[in-house]
C-alpha positions as semicolon CSV with decimal commas, in nm:
position;residue;x (nm);y (nm);z (nm)
1;M;0,923;-1,504;2,902
2;T;0,687;-1,221;2,809
3;I;0,839;-0,877;2,758
4;R;0,613;-0,581;2,825
5;A;0,697;-0,241;2,688
6;T;0,653;0,046;2,931
7;T;0,681;0,343;2,700
8;T;0,491;0,468;2,399
9;D;0,603;0,663;2,097
10;E;0,272;0,845;2,048
11;P;0,225;1,212;2,150
12;T;0,140;1,253;2,518
13;G;-0,175;1,445;2,433
14;D;-0,310;1,164;2,217
15;T;-0,598;0,991;2,397
16;A;-0,621;0,704;2,147
17;S;-0,469;0,369;2,245
18;Y;-0,187;0,185;2,066
19;A;0,029;-0,117;2,133
20;K;0,366;-0,030;2,280
21;G;0,703;-0,156;2,170
22;L;0,781;-0,377;1,870
23;T;0,678;-0,711;2,021
24;G;0,383;-0,930;1,931
25;S;0,278;-0,936;1,567
26;Y;0,450;-0,619;1,443
27;D;0,735;-0,802;1,269
28;L;0,492;-1,035;1,087
29;V;0,273;-0,748;0,967
30;L;0,581;-0,551;0,858
31;A;0,727;-0,845;0,664
32;T;0,396;-0,918;0,490
33;F;0,346;-0,550;0,410
34;C;0,690;-0,523;0,247
35;G;0,650;-0,854;0,063
36;L;0,317;-0,752;-0,091
37;L;0,466;-0,419;-0,193
38;L;0,761;-0,577;-0,375
39;I;0,545;-0,840;-0,548
40;S;0,299;-0,571;-0,657
41;N;0,574;-0,350;-0,798
42;I;0,699;-0,637;-1,014
43;G;0,346;-0,724;-1,124
44;A;0,283;-0,361;-1,215
45;T;0,532;-0,388;-1,502
46;K;0,260;-0,558;-1,707
47;A;-0,025;-0,346;-1,841
48;I;-0,360;-0,528;-1,855
49;A;-0,680;-0,449;-2,043
50;F;-1,013;-0,620;-1,977
51;D;-1,271;-0,578;-2,254
52;I;-1,625;-0,499;-2,140
53;P;-1,941;-0,552;-2,349
54;F;-2,046;-0,185;-2,328
55;S;-1,889;0,158;-2,334
56;L;-1,857;0,380;-2,029
57;P;-1,798;0,758;-2,022
58;L;-1,427;0,846;-1,996
59;I;-1,341;0,475;-1,990
60;G;-1,462;0,332;-2,317
61;D;-1,504;-0,040;-2,378
62;A;-1,193;-0,165;-2,196
63;I;-1,080;-0,149;-1,835
64;I;-0,709;-0,067;-1,828
65;T;-0,500;-0,157;-1,526
66;D;-0,174;-0,335;-1,441
67;G;-0,060;-0,651;-1,267
68;G;-0,001;-0,468;-0,942
69;A;-0,375;-0,425;-0,897
70;F;-0,416;-0,781;-0,770
71;L;-0,216;-0,743;-0,448
72;F;-0,129;-0,375;-0,403
73;P;-0,463;-0,282;-0,237
74;L;-0,377;-0,528;0,039
75;T;-0,080;-0,310;0,134
76;Y;-0,336;-0,049;0,236
77;V;-0,520;-0,307;0,444
78;L;-0,197;-0,382;0,629
79;G;-0,113;-0,011;0,642
80;D;-0,444;0,037;0,823
81;V;-0,354;-0,242;1,065
82;L;-0,016;-0,083;1,139
83;A;-0,161;0,264;1,201
84;E;-0,462;0,139;1,398
85;V;-0,275;-0,099;1,628
86;Y;0,076;0,047;1,651
87;G;0,028;0,418;1,588
88;L;0,173;0,670;1,347
89;K;0,542;0,638;1,434
90;R;0,555;0,261;1,385
91;A;0,342;0,286;1,071
92;R;0,597;0,536;0,936
93;R;0,874;0,290;1,024
94;A;0,706;0,024;0,809
95;I;0,638;0,266;0,523
96;V;1,000;0,382;0,513
97;T;1,121;0,020;0,528
98;G;0,902;-0,067;0,231
99;F;1,025;0,240;0,042
100;V;1,391;0,147;0,096
101;L;1,333;-0,214;-0,013
102;A;1,143;-0,103;-0,324
103;A;1,425;0,135;-0,416
104;V;1,685;-0,137;-0,359
105;A;1,484;-0,378;-0,576
106;A;1,465;-0,123;-0,860
107;L;1,839;-0,054;-0,835
108;T;1,916;-0,426;-0,832
109;F;1,707;-0,489;-1,143
110;W;1,887;-0,202;-1,315
111;V;2,232;-0,342;-1,229
112;V;2,129;-0,690;-1,341
113;S;1,997;-0,547;-1,668
114;L;2,331;-0,375;-1,735
115;S;2,530;-0,688;-1,653
116;P;2,639;-0,893;-1,958
117;P;2,442;-1,215;-2,005
118;A;2,618;-1,549;-1,979
119;P;2,705;-1,721;-2,310
120;G;2,406;-1,912;-2,438
121;W;2,152;-1,732;-2,217
122;P;1,897;-1,598;-2,467
123;N;1,666;-1,393;-2,243
124;Q;1,855;-1,065;-2,199
125;Q;1,607;-0,855;-2,396
126;A;1,310;-1,026;-2,232
127;W;1,458;-0,947;-1,889
128;I;1,514;-0,584;-1,982
129;S;1,163;-0,556;-2,126
130;V;1,001;-0,680;-1,804
131;L;1,233;-0,573;-1,524
132;G;1,458;-0,317;-1,687
133;F;1,516;0,008;-1,502
134;V;1,263;0,267;-1,622
135;P;1,335;0,584;-1,420
136;R;0,996;0,741;-1,483
137;I;0,803;0,436;-1,365
138;V;1,024;0,389;-1,060
139;L;0,989;0,756;-0,964
140;A;0,612;0,738;-1,010
141;S;0,582;0,423;-0,803
142;L;0,796;0,547;-0,514
143;A;0,640;0,894;-0,506
144;G;0,284;0,760;-0,517
145;Y;0,359;0,498;-0,254
146;L;0,513;0,745;-0,008
147;A;0,240;1,006;-0,044
148;G;-0,044;0,754;-0,034
149;Q;0,076;0,546;0,258
150;F;0,176;0,844;0,472
151;L;-0,161;1,011;0,412
152;N;-0,343;0,683;0,480
153;A;-0,171;0,642;0,818
154;Y;-0,202;1,009;0,911
155;V;-0,574;1,031;0,835
156;L;-0,650;0,707;1,020
157;V;-0,462;0,820;1,333
158;K;-0,624;1,163;1,328
159;I;-0,972;1,010;1,304
160;K;-0,886;0,765;1,583
161;Q;-0,785;1,050;1,812
162;R;-1,145;1,171;1,788
163;T;-1,331;0,841;1,778
164;R;-1,109;0,624;2,004
165;E;-1,224;0,264;1,948
166;R;-1,559;0,360;1,792
167;T;-1,652;0,355;1,419
168;L;-1,347;0,162;1,303
169;W;-1,503;0,134;0,957
170;A;-1,502;0,514;0,919
171;R;-1,128;0,549;0,971
172;L;-1,049;0,243;0,758
173;V;-1,251;0,367;0,462
174;G;-1,176;0,737;0,514
175;S;-0,802;0,686;0,525
176;T;-0,812;0,467;0,215
177;V;-1,018;0,719;0,018
178;V;-0,755;0,987;0,084
179;G;-0,443;0,771;0,061
180;E;-0,539;0,577;-0,252
181;F;-0,643;0,897;-0,429
182;A;-0,300;1,052;-0,373
183;D;-0,121;0,729;-0,462
184;T;-0,314;0,662;-0,782
185;A;-0,318;1,022;-0,906
186;I;0,055;1,074;-0,848
187;F;0,159;0,741;-0,998
188;C;-0,057;0,766;-1,308
189;T;0,036;1,129;-1,375
190;I;0,411;1,083;-1,340
191;A;0,422;0,746;-1,516
192;F;0,189;0,791;-1,810
193;A;0,107;1,158;-1,875
194;G;0,204;1,223;-2,236
195;I;0,238;0,850;-2,307
196;L;-0,122;0,730;-2,282
197;S;-0,399;0,918;-2,455
198;T;-0,606;1,143;-2,232
199;R;-0,894;0,897;-2,243
200;D;-0,675;0,598;-2,153
201;L;-0,500;0,794;-1,878
202;V;-0,833;0,894;-1,723
203;S;-0,959;0,536;-1,753
204;Y;-0,643;0,398;-1,596
205;T;-0,657;0,647;-1,309
206;V;-1,029;0,630;-1,235
207;V;-1,059;0,253;-1,265
208;G;-0,747;0,199;-1,054
209;Y;-0,869;0,430;-0,780
210;L;-1,222;0,294;-0,762
211;Y;-1,095;-0,063;-0,770
212;K;-0,853;-0,007;-0,480
213;V;-1,117;0,162;-0,266
214;A;-1,364;-0,116;-0,349
215;V;-1,113;-0,381;-0,240
216;E;-1,070;-0,200;0,093
217;V;-1,447;-0,194;0,147
218;I;-1,486;-0,559;0,049
219;C;-1,202;-0,652;0,283
220;L;-1,354;-0,470;0,583
221;P;-1,465;-0,795;0,757
222;L;-1,116;-0,938;0,709
223;T;-0,955;-0,615;0,830
224;Y;-1,181;-0,607;1,136
225;A;-1,092;-0,966;1,221
226;L;-0,720;-0,910;1,165
227;I;-0,710;-0,594;1,377
228;G;-0,911;-0,764;1,652
229;A;-0,680;-1,066;1,658
230;I;-0,364;-0,852;1,667
231;K;-0,501;-0,626;1,942
232;K;-0,572;-0,935;2,152
233;R;-0,220;-1,063;2,087
234;E;-0,060;-0,731;2,185
235;Q;-0,066;-0,743;2,564
236;S;0,020;-0,373;2,588
237;Y;-0,298;-0,274;2,399
238;E;-0,504;-0,216;2,713
239;V;-0,847;-0,108;2,592
240;P;-1,181;-0,286;2,531
241;R;-1,164;-0,494;2,216
242;L;-1,290;-0,321;1,903
243;A;-1,592;-0,141;2,043
244;A;-1,677;-0,020;1,696
C-alpha cells in the first residue's frame, strides 16, 4: 500500500517544490548521513600529513589534514540531497539527529575511557589516546558541524526559492562554499588555535576547506544522479525532473 502525504512543512509562500512527509528514501538518506558523520568524527582523531615535492605559500611542503577528510565531505553531499528534496525543516531534523548521535558517541567514549580496564587488557592508554574525551576537539567538531550544515541547508533552500528546478549546480556548489567555510573555520580555530603554529593552522584550514569544496564539485554528477533518483522515488515530489 502506498501512503501519500497531503501536507507540507515548508512555508506557504515558498514556490519551490519538496517531497512531503517522511516516506520514500528519507530514512535511508538520514541513516547514511548520520553514519558517515560518526565514522568521520572517529577518523578525525588521527592527524595526517602528506609530503609534497615543492613548497606552497602559507602551506609549506606538507599537506596537513585528518582522517575525517576521507568521508566527511560526503555528509555535505547528503545534506544537499536532504535540503533539495525534502526542504529545510526535514534537513534540520537530520542535522539535529546527527548532532545528538555525535554528542552521545563522544560521551560514550569518555565514559568508556574512565571505566577501569579488565585484568590483562593492555590497551587502556591506546584507547584513551585515540578515542579519549578531549573537550576542545568535541566542542570544535560539534560547533563546526552545526554551523556548517545549517548554513549549507539554508543557502541551498534560499537559492532554490529563486531558481526552482533550474541551475541545480549553482545551489549545490554555492551552499557548500558557504557551509564548508563556516564548518572548517570554526572547527580549526576552536580545536587548534594556540596548539598548531600559525603556518600549520593556516595550512590545515585552507587545505581542508579547498579539499572539501573540491570533493563537492567532483561529486556533482553523483549528486545529480542521486537527487534525480530520489525525486523519482518520492511520489509527492510533483514537478518536472531536474530541469537544471
